[in-house]
PAKE-598121 format. One line per field, with one value per residue (C-alpha): chain; x, y, z. Coordinates in Angstrom, 2 decimals, decimal comma. Layout:
% residues N
unit = A_...
u = X_...
v = Y_...
w = Z_...
//
This chain:
% residues 108
unit = A_A_A_A_A_A_A_A_A_A_A_A_A_A_A_A_A_A_A_A_A_A_A_A_A_A_A_A_A_A_A_A_A_A_A_A_A_A_A_A_A_A_A_A_A_A_A_A_A_A_A_A_A_A_A_A_A_A_A_A_A_A_A_A_A_A_A_A_A_A_A_A_A_A_A_A_A_A_A_A_A_A_A_A_A_A_A_A_A_A_A_A_A_A_A_A_A_A_A_A_A_A_A_A_A_A_A_A
u = 11,78_8,94_6,90_3,63_0,74_0,01_-3,08_-3,41_-2,64_0,37_2,06_1,24_3,36_6,39_6,04_6,40_9,71_11,71_9,15_7,29_5,08_3,43_2,00_-0,84_-2,49_-1,85_-3,09_-5,90_-6,08_-5,66_-3,20_-1,16_2,49_4,60_8,25_11,72_9,67_7,89_4,64_3,45_-0,03_-1,64_-0,58_2,08_3,92_4,40_5,49_7,97_9,50_9,60_11,26_13,74_13,74_14,71_17,52_19,13_19,29_18,94_16,76_15,84_12,68_12,00_8,99_9,04_6,05_2,26_-0,15_-3,14_-3,04_-6,41_-7,21_-3,61_-1,94_1,90_4,51_7,91_10,98_14,52_15,37_19,06_20,67_23,03_22,48_23,56_22,58_22,13_21,02_18,01_14,17_11,62_8,05_5,32_1,97_-0,86_-4,42_-6,52_-9,81_-11,58_-8,87_-6,11_-3,47_-4,84_-2,59_1,34_3,82_7,46_9,47_12,33
v = -5,20_-6,61_-5,38_-4,02_-5,38_-2,84_-2,21_-4,49_-1,62_-0,45_-3,88_-4,15_-0,63_-1,81_-5,12_-3,75_-1,63_-2,93_-3,64_-0,55_-2,08_-3,88_-0,03_-0,05_-2,26_-0,47_2,93_4,87_6,26_10,11_9,36_12,13_11,28_13,66_13,24_15,59_18,75_17,22_15,99_13,37_12,96_9,82_6,05_6,29_9,76_7,48_4,29_6,44_8,42_5,26_2,90_6,12_6,21_2,55_1,94_5,15_4,29_0,73_1,53_-0,82_0,05_-1,71_-0,42_-0,55_1,41_2,36_4,71_6,48_10,63_12,13_9,37_9,16_5,87_7,25_4,26_4,98_2,96_2,32_3,04_2,51_2,57_4,54_7,84_10,61_10,37_6,83_4,86_7,28_6,91_8,42_8,67_7,65_9,31_7,46_8,13_5,15_5,51_2,34_0,09_1,85_4,43_7,70_10,00_9,27_11,87_11,16_12,73_12,75
w = 21,89_20,33_16,82_18,00_16,12_13,44_11,27_8,24_5,67_8,04_8,32_4,49_3,71_6,04_4,60_1,09_2,06_-0,78_-3,13_-4,15_-6,81_-3,75_-2,25_-4,55_-2,11_1,11_-0,45_-1,32_-4,94_-3,82_-1,21_0,23_1,45_3,23_3,74_4,02_2,86_0,17_-0,96_-3,10_-4,19_-5,81_-5,44_-8,70_-7,36_-3,99_-5,27_-7,65_-4,56_-2,56_-4,72_-5,22_-2,17_-1,92_-4,48_-3,38_0,77_1,03_4,32_6,58_9,15_12,15_13,97_17,93_18,91_18,25_19,28_18,94_18,12_17,27_14,58_13,09_13,80_14,79_14,14_15,69_14,23_13,80_10,35_9,13_5,51_3,14_4,27_6,47_10,35_10,04_12,14_12,97_14,74_12,33_13,18_10,62_10,96_9,07_8,73_7,25_5,73_4,32_5,30_3,11_4,03_3,31_4,42_5,62_7,67_8,17_10,55_12,61
//
């Protein structure tokens, strides 16, 4: 399945999957990430969460679709790693602003 052409900040987010320190170039300073019932606000909180998740789950994410949903970019991706239920398809809902990720919601 071909990888969709993603907007630059979204492509950078997925490329930084195992390099949370590189995420500061993807997110707005006051960005919000929602995942698994938790909300993380600001680059430092987002980086800390993603670094911990990367170390714990060793997940690999492969985007396979992209669609627009009222100003949100929705990317569906196959995610596999060291977690119950792996592999799983997750939806990543991105809202971009000024070329950066302003909001990201990750859901099943």
